[in-house]
C-alpha positions in Angstrom: 36.9 66.4 159.6 38.7 63.5 161.6 42.0 62.4 159.3 43.7 59.2 159.9 46.5 59.2 162.0 48.5 56.0 161.9 51.1 56.2 165.0 54.5 54.3 164.4 55.7 52.4 167.4 59.5 51.3 167.1 61.0 49.1 169.9 64.0 47.3 170.8 64.3 44.6 173.0 62.1 43.4 175.6 60.6 46.6 176.2 58.7 46.2 179.4 57.4 49.6 178.3 56.2 48.9 175.2 52.4 47.8 176.5 52.3 51.2 177.8 53.4 53.3 174.7 50.2 50.9 172.7 47.6 51.5 175.5 48.5 55.3 175.4 47.6 55.1 171.5 44.2 53.0 172.0 43.3 55.0 175.3 42.7 58.7 172.5 39.5 60.4 172.2 39.4 59.8 168.6 38.8 57.4 166.0 39.9 57.1 163.0 43.9 55.8 163.9 46.0 52.8 163.6 48.9 51.6 165.5 52.2 50.4 163.6 54.3 48.3 166.2 58.1 47.7 164.3 59.9 45.2 166.1 63.6 45.3 166.0 65.5 42.3 167.8 62.5 41.1 169.5 62.1 38.1 170.0 59.5 35.4 169.0 58.2 34.7 172.0 57.5 38.7 173.1 55.9 38.6 169.4 53.3 35.9 170.3 52.6 38.0 172.9 52.4 41.1 171.2 50.2 39.4 169.1 47.8 37.8 172.0 47.6 41.0 173.9 46.2 43.3 171.0 45.5 41.0 168.3 43.6 42.9 165.3 43.8 46.3 167.3 47.7 46.9 165.9 49.8 45.8 162.7 52.8 44.0 164.0 55.8 44.2 161.9 58.2 41.7 162.9 61.7 42.2 164.1 64.7 41.3 161.9 67.4 39.1 162.6 70.2 41.8 163.6 69.3 45.1 164.8 68.7 47.8 162.0 67.9 50.7 164.6 64.8 52.9 164.5 64.7 55.1 161.4 65.4 51.8 159.2 62.4 50.4 161.0 60.0 53.7 160.5 60.6 53.2 157.1 59.6 49.7 156.8 56.1 51.0 158.0 55.8 53.1 155.4 54.6 51.2 152.6 51.7 50.2 154.3 50.4 53.2 156.0 47.8 54.7 153.6 48.2 57.7 152.1 46.6 61.3 153.3 47.5 59.9 156.2 48.7 62.0 159.3 51.8 59.8 160.9 53.0 60.3 164.5 56.0 58.4 166.2 56.1 57.3 170.1 58.8 55.4 170.7 58.5 51.9 172.5 59.5 53.1 175.7 57.7 56.3 175.7 53.8 57.0 176.0 51.0 59.7 175.2 49.6 61.5 178.8 46.6 63.5 177.3 44.3 61.5 175.6 43.3 64.2 173.4 46.4 64.8 171.8 45.2 63.2 168.1 42.2 65.6 168.1 44.4 68.7 169.0 47.4 67.6 166.2 44.0 66.9 163.5 42.8 70.7 164.5 45.9 72.0 163.2 46.3 70.0 159.9 42.6 70.7 159.3 43.7 74.2 159.3 46.2 73.9 157.1 49.9 73.7 158.8 52.7 71.3 157.1 53.8 69.8 159.9 52.6 69.5 163.6 55.0 68.6 166.9 53.8 69.0 170.8 55.8 69.8 174.1 56.8 66.7 176.3 58.1 65.8 179.7 61.3 64.7 179.9 60.9 62.6 183.0 64.5 62.4 184.2 64.5 66.2 184.4 60.8 67.5 183.3 62.6 69.4 180.7 60.7 70.3 177.7 63.2 70.3 174.2 60.4 71.1 171.7 59.6 74.3 170.7 58.5 76.4 167.2 60.3 76.3 164.4 61.1 79.7 162.5 59.7 79.0 158.8 61.8 81.6 157.5 65.0 79.6 158.6 66.2 76.6 157.1 65.3 73.6 160.0 69.4 72.6 159.2 70.6 75.7 160.6 68.3 75.8 163.5 68.5 74.7 167.2 66.2 71.0 167.1 62.9 71.9 168.2 60.4 69.2 166.5 60.4 67.1 169.7 58.2 64.8 171.0 54.9 64.6 170.2 56.0 64.8 166.3 53.7 64.2 163.4 53.6 64.6 159.6 51.9 64.2 156.1 52.6 60.7 154.5 52.2 62.5 150.9 55.2 65.0 152.1 57.2 62.3 153.6 56.7 60.5 149.7 58.3 63.9 148.3 61.6 63.4 149.6 64.5 62.4 148.7 65.6 58.9 150.6 69.0 59.5 150.4 68.5 62.2 153.1 67.9 58.7 155.1 71.6 57.8 154.6 75.0 58.1 156.0 78.0 59.1 153.5 78.4 55.1 153.2 74.6 55.1 151.6 73.6 53.4 154.8 70.0 54.4 156.5 71.1 56.1 159.8 71.6 54.5 162.9 71.2 57.3 165.0 69.4 60.5 165.8 66.5 59.4 163.5 64.5 62.3 165.1 66.7 64.8 162.9 67.3 62.4 159.9 63.9 61.8 159.5 62.3 65.2 160.2 64.7 68.1 159.0 63.6 66.6 155.4 60.3 66.6 156.1 60.2 70.2 157.1 62.4 70.9 154.7 59.5 70.0 151.9 56.7 71.7 154.2 58.6 74.8 153.8 59.6 74.6 150.4 55.9 74.3 149.6 54.8 77.8 151.3 53.2 76.5 154.0 53.9 76.6 157.9 54.6 74.6 160.9 52.8 74.2 164.0 53.9 74.0 167.5 51.3 72.8 170.4 52.4 74.7 173.6 51.0 71.7 175.7 52.5 68.3 177.5 51.2 65.5 175.8 53.9 62.7 175.5 56.3 61.3 178.4 59.9 60.8 177.2 62.0 58.5 179.2 65.7 59.5 178.5 69.0 58.7 179.4 70.7 58.7 182.4 74.6 58.9 181.0 75.6 60.5 178.3 78.9 60.7 177.7 79.3 56.9 176.1 80.3 56.1 172.9 77.0 55.8 171.6 76.3 59.0 172.1 79.1 60.3 170.6 78.5 58.8 167.6 74.8 60.3 167.8 76.6 63.7 167.8 78.5 63.0 164.8 76.0 62.3 162.5 73.5 65.4 163.7 76.7 67.7 162.3 77.1 65.5 159.7 73.4 65.6 158.9 73.1 69.6 159.4 75.9 70.5 157.4 75.4 68.6 154.4 71.9 70.3 154.1 68.7 68.6 152.2 69.9 66.2 149.2 67.8 67.2 146.6 
């Protein structure tokens, strides 16, 4: 059975790589999928070009006046994604590198797994940060492992207390969206008694940063520590 796979592509600014991201999804050997491009500080001209290039092949969620970052953009997509969907995230400057990625993901959900992700190539050093989760230990207490290409079920997302996506000031996290999104989802899946699945095949090209000692990166580390120390908000 081909489950519906909804791919969310959050993009920021005038990304020159967005077309490659979209086309890597369109190139999948799979029929039952949709693409949601959510824009953050993208010009009207760029949005019009996206519409011209892809038309009805994608759903375009227009940019906000002020930058709201990836997590809030992803959350904007959720209400219009059909229930019973598998949801995957492809960042707007990354791409899928295997045309059978969706087929492999779909097979694992058909096998009963509750959350599925794959290995990836990091362009700056070829490091793969993904690995198998220990389903017997809280995901908040383990090394980050459910990285790209990450997928989950919309039905599990709907069970999450949305306070998990907010910081101590009640604002949606502006950094570390991957852990802010996936740790609550993993918690819900494991609490239900289901298992997680890591596919040890490189399906995703992750374009990383070359500068790490920045204020933004320091802030990101602070958020990660906060999320893990707080744990899941019931």
